[in-house]
C-alpha positions in Angstrom: 24.1 58.1 23.8 24.7 56.4 20.5 22.5 57.5 17.6 20.9 54.7 15.5 21.7 55.2 11.9 18.9 54.0 9.6 20.1 52.4 6.4 17.5 52.7 3.6 18.5 49.3 2.1 18.0 47.4 5.4 14.3 46.7 4.8 15.0 45.4 1.3 17.8 43.1 2.6 15.6 41.8 5.4 12.8 41.1 2.9 15.1 39.2 0.7 16.4 37.1 3.6 12.9 36.3 4.9 11.7 35.4 1.3 14.7 33.1 0.8 14.2 31.4 4.2 10.4 30.9 3.5 11.2 29.6 0.0 13.8 27.2 1.4 11.4 25.9 4.0 8.6 25.5 1.4 10.8 23.5 -0.9 11.9 21.3 2.0 8.2 20.6 2.8 7.4 19.8 -0.8 10.4 17.4 -1.0 9.3 15.7 2.2 5.8 15.0 0.8 7.2 13.8 -2.5 9.7 11.5 -0.9 7.2 10.1 1.6 4.9 9.2 -1.3 7.8 7.6 -3.1 8.7 5.6 0.0 5.1 4.2 0.3 5.3 3.0 -3.3 8.8 1.6 -2.9 8.0 -0.6 0.1 5.7 -3.0 -1.7 8.2 -3.3 -4.6 11.0 -4.3 -2.1 8.7 -6.9 -0.5 7.9 -8.4 -3.9 11.5 -8.3 -4.8 12.4 -10.2 -1.6 9.8 -12.8 -2.3 11.0 -13.4 -5.8 14.6 -13.6 -4.6 13.6 -16.2 -2.1 11.9 -18.3 -4.8 14.8 -18.0 -7.1 17.4 -19.0 -4.5 16.0 -22.5 -3.9 19.3 -24.1 -4.9 21.4 -22.5 -2.1 20.7 -25.3 0.4 
């Protein structure tokens, strides 16, 4: 039967990997919240911009 060799650095490496993954996911969630707030603020701006463009383009008939 094969004997399992225990590497003393393995728990440290696993901890670093888990921490990195959790940090990556956390940053992604924060960016998602920030961008969704930005999108909500951007939509009224684009609607107003469209209305102004329609008013300014009255000579294109």
